[in-house]
Each structure stands twice: as structure tokens, then as C-alpha cells.
C-alpha angles and dihedrals in degrees: 000000000000104000115093090225093053089052093050091048087052092051089049094050088047089055091049091050090051091049096044094108092052091044092051102040105018129239111331127220094285122163095264103033092111097054092042091053097043095048098038087051098053093034090056094048091048094049090047088057089050101265104126097179110039102182091169118056105205100193098049119116093025094305098319089108133225134231088218096143095048084073106019119077110250104208100094091045094051083066098044094037089048092053089050090050093057093055108276118133113253093250094050092045088056092048091044089050093052089049093050093046090048090051093046088050090055091046093051092046092051089051090051096049094040086058089053093043094232116131097293101182094052091048095049090052094048090048092054093050096040114135100247091049092056090043093052092052104037102028105030100022086213104169100176093048091049085052089061095061096076090055099055096075090043090055091051093045090051092054092045090055098050133152091029117099096246090052092053092049095046094048090047096049095041097051093044083052090056093049092056094041107046123352098197090052091048091054090047092047093049094049101036105030113019096042099049092042093050091046089049090052095045088061091075105011118039092174089084091070101080097042089046091051093045091048092052094048090051091047089058092044093050088054095043091102085068104028099052097059096036093055099041103042098053093109088066095061134059095258094159087083088069091062109050122131091273091058099050116104088220088065091063102047113127086214090074117076091215095049118146087228091079091066086062103044094174088074087063088055104046097061096048089048087057095046095049095050091048091046093109100030128123121264135295094024096061090050093047091050094048098044093047091042092056093040090054088060095048091245097132105083121235092000097114090046091071109110103250095034089054090067093055084087097202121047088202093070082085088073087086089063090039090057095048095047093047093049090048089051094043091056093059102039129024115222122238114280095253089052094049092050092048092048090052092052091050090044094054088050092052092047088047094052095046089047092056091048089048091053092050091051089052092048091059110075115229113223097223095166088056092048090048088053101044100023094201108203128200114292091233093070094057110114120271114272094032112152105257091201087074092065125080114233093208098062104358091241113151135220107230100160096117087066099048096097096053120109112261095192126116087231122064123188113208118197099187134017119266142076119343126193120197126198096246131101111244122249134151095258090068117082127176114224137181118190093336093312117118115232119206116252141179141186168179080157105016112262138158142169115256109218091198143005117274144081122323127190129211100214126186118228129195111245124229089242089061090048095047095043093049090048093054093044089053092049089049094047091050089050093047089046090054092049091050093049095052117084089231134006104256093214091057100039094104091058118093117253112254134182127175091203089066091051097055133074120244092236125078112271121210095187132061117313112224133180111247088210103050101011091232125139117255 
């Protein structure tokens, strides 16, 4: 199948086949199905009404509302919400989003491997069907993390094409995409993929440093509309629920005999599979696969105690990068027969374990009508000061019955002076006003003291974090547009043009891939 359209059609067919159980029976009872439904449902309604970035979800928590998307990256729910807005049911919008993202991951992996000249079609199909890919969809139901998979090949392709303009643009946009898709994956990608690839390139071509740094700065600038509010408003949410024992990287280290990872033995198989199939690959891919594989199992002492890495929650999130690096390595160098046989045995075990968990998830019915009625959001987005005793530790569901009778309207009529409680979660965007005068209010459930009888309004205000973030993003967007519109980036015009695609043979290579221009390994 030589036509690019034929190859893309095959990738699309593969995505549909992988997603067939969900397409036939709807999302199963995965770890995140509740949040995917609650967020896609409200995102879709807001987008249909013309609000393309609904940071506040008004119906969450039985109508108290939630600031979920002041903190959670919006990209994956622009897709799911958009599909909901054009008429798909919420369940079908979620399933369709997974299918589209799976196909996109195959397409971007094909582009990356085609640029390297190493069996792109096979690699794309393997990437789509990799164990952690399927686990993220069918066991975790992690829509945002799945949305990060198509971006990893684009990040690598952008670095490979530096300092050329298309490499700069690709790196900038793909990493910005990661930042507004899944912050932990963006952090892991920066440390375990971008950094080693840049160091490897710098060994032979130091001209990549400036465009790489500029691409990174612009990527953060483009994502500032999300990052600034998300990083500065956390004191107004119950973020302590993000850092319980289950969410601590140390709880998942294979070095501990009581590690939670032993409850999910497939995690113990995926990394060794990747390391085995990359055992004879060229550098830096063998090194990246082995380091990330060991780190995903918590086998590198003190690594996950580092300040930023400690906030990733689960070391096995690295398996997304492990699989990408391993398949890249495998496409350029076959492992030894014994390593291939052992990897196949471990892969069968991993697939078997995830299949069992998938069957279990489909065997548990999901009460979507109840989810649509109560819209239970994530506990970490409850307002600061919320009584944690009302939250069940088993599933993080909360008892909100005591506030069911409170008024949800933006207009409150007060008949006599005194304390007033409104059925809305407190957050800095809400301001109580009467005749243009701001009335002090507090949380965790919005309440205030009415000095006189009358009509009080709950007004939404735009925070400085939103304004500053939007301004930075606009400046970054204008800067990127100027660079794109120029025939060449003036700051980089003194650098020699370089393209890895010119340096590679059109045929697959099973040895070391080297640049014909610089002699450096790619």
C-alpha cells in the first residue's frame, strides 16, 4: 500500500478495530469514565452555546459548580466537547475522541518513522496497539493522556529537523500542545525525551540550541492562557486530594515489597518488553528506552523524590515515552532472537492482564443517567476548606445532600438582613454585589452577610491570571506568526540548513543511522 492515502486509511481502520469494543458497548467502567463523562457533557453544552473555553462547569457537584478547567488542560475536551456539541451523545463523543486520537498517534508515528526511513507502517501499527496505549484507553479511560500520544512523535520530529524553520515550528507547536493536553506528560517528555535528544544533537551540531530554546519559550508562551491560572490559583481548590498515598510515586516503586505496582503486574512486563526489543538499537534510543523503562518501575533511587517529578503521581506514566522510544529503536535494529522471544512472552502476559481488566470494566454497568443527574466532579476541584469527611476515600465521591435546597440562581432576594448561603462553590471568580457595591463573601460554599434586605447578584469577574495568561499567549502567537510568515527566521539565518530526511536512505536501515552532513547519530 504505497499511497499515503491508503496508508492513512489503514491506520484509520486499525483505530476502529482497536476501539470496536467501545464502539459496540460504549465506555466501560474505567478509572476515569466518571470524569470523562462529566467534563465532556458540560464542555459540549458550553461549546454548543458559544463558550469555547468553559473553565467553570456550572452543573458539577449537583449544581454547586466546579473550576475544573481552571486547572485541567483543555485540549482533549475541546475534541470531546466539540463532538458532543455537533450532536453526538456524550458516551459516543468520548469513544469517538479516543478513536480519533488513536488514529492520530498512528499517523504521527508514521510521519516520524518515514522521516527516518525505518518501516513506518509497521511502526505506526505497533505504536497504536502498544500495551500502555490500550491500557490507557480500556482500563484507565485516560482521555487527556491518550491525547498526548500523537504529540510525542511530533516533538521528536521537530528536534530532528532543527535548526530548520519547519523543525522549530513543529517543536514549538507540539510541545505547546502537550502543555495544554497533559501537564505530567509534558514534564516527563521535557526531561526524558526532549533533553536527551537535544543533548545528543548538540554533540555534533550546536546550532540547534538557540532555535530549540526559542521554540520552548514560545511553547510556554502559547500555553500561558492555561498555565498562569492553573499554577497560581491552586490555593483556592482542594488540591490535597491529588497527593494521597495512592498518588505518591514512592508508593509505586518496585523496590518496595509493599508497592502498589504489584497489584498491576502488567506494569512490570511492559518496560522489560521495551528494553528487550531496544537492546541492539542505535543510540540514543536504546539509552532513552532503558532509562525511562527503569524509571517507570521506580528502580532509579531518589529520582521520584525530586520536587517536580514528585508531582507526576504515577511513575508508570513514563511508559508512554518508553513505548515510543522502544518502537523507534525496534524499527531500526532487530533484537537478538532470545530477546525477541522473551519480549513476546512478556507482551502476551501484559496483553492478557489488560484484557482481563477490560472484560471486568465492561462487566460493571456504568450508571450514565445518574452521572448526568449528579455530575460528580473530581474531589480536588472542591473549594478550599471543604470538609473532607464528606468525601469517600474509596471512590472520592462526596455527600452534598445538605446543600441541595440552596438557591442556584445568580439573583438572590433577601427579605431580612443576616447571613445568606448560596448553592454555589466559592471561587475568586464569584463576587456578590448589590446596586454596584461589592459585598464581602467567603466559602467553601458561597455565603455572605446581607446588610439590608433587597436583591443581590452573583457576578462573575475575570481574574488577573486570565488576563495576563491570555496576553502572554497572544504575544507568543503573534511572535510565532511573524516567524512563520518570514521566509527564514532572521535569528537563525546564519545557521546551515539541515534536514535529517536528506541524510537518510529511503530504505530501512538496521544499523546506525548517521547524518551525511554532520556525521552525528540521529
